[in-house]
N, C-alpha and C positions, 0 to 999 in steps of 0.2 A: 550694268553689272548684274549677272544672273546668279542667284543663290539657290542652293538645293533646299530640300525640305528640312524643317526643324527636327530635332530628335524625337519629339512626340509624333509629328506627322509620319516620320519614317517608321516608328514603332507600330503605328496603326496600319501603315501600308504592308509591313511584313506580316502582321497578324492576319489581315484580310486576304493576303495572297496565298496562304497555305504553304509558303516556303518554310515557315517556322511553326512547329507544333507545340512549343512550350514557351513560357516567359524567358527561361534561361537561354533558349535558342535565339530569341529576339535580342537579348542582351549581348550574346556572343557576336551575333551578326552586326549589331550597331558598333561594337568595339572594333570589329574587323574593317568596318567602313570609315573608321576614324573619329567617331563621336566620342566625347569625353563626359565625365561626370554622369554616367548612365544611371547608376543607382539613385542618384539625387533627383534625376528627372523622372524616373519611373517609380518613385516612392509613393506609397499609399495603396491601401487595400482595394479601394474602389477602382482605381486605374488598373491595377494588376489583374483584378477579377475581370474587368472589361476586355483587356488584351487576351486573357486566357479564353474567354467566351468567344471572341472573334477567331482565335486560332482553331478552336473546336468546330465552330460553324464553317470555317473555310475548308476543313477536312471532312465535313459531313458527319461529324460526331455529335451525339446528343449532348446537350448542356449538362454540366456536372450539377448535381443537387447539393445544396448547402448542407453542412453538417460536419461533425468532428471527423468522421472517417473520410469523407470526401476531402476535407481540408488537409488531412495528413497525406492522402494519396496525391493531391495536387502539389503539396510542398515537396514530396518525394520526387514527383515527375519533374518539377522545376529544378530540382537539385541533380537530376539525371540518374536517379537510382530507383529501385523497386522496393515496395514495402515487403517485409517478410510475410510469408503465407501462414495462416493459422490464426 
C-alpha cells in the first residue's frame, strides 16, 4: 500500500515549489487536496515562519526582517489583504 506525503511534508513541498506565496495559500491548497485539521498541524510560530521563509526563497524574494511592522505585513499577506498606506 502506497501512501502520500503527510500534511507537514506536503506543506513543505508547496512552500519550496513556489506554487504558494503565502501560508494562507498553502492552507487553501492543502484543504483542496483533502487534508484535514490543517490549522492544528501547521500551528506554531516557528513552523509558520519557516514555511513563509521557504515561500519567499522559492519566489526569489528577500527574507522578511523580524519586527512589528514586518509581522503586521506578514499577517496581512497571510490573510490575503494589504495594509493601509500611511
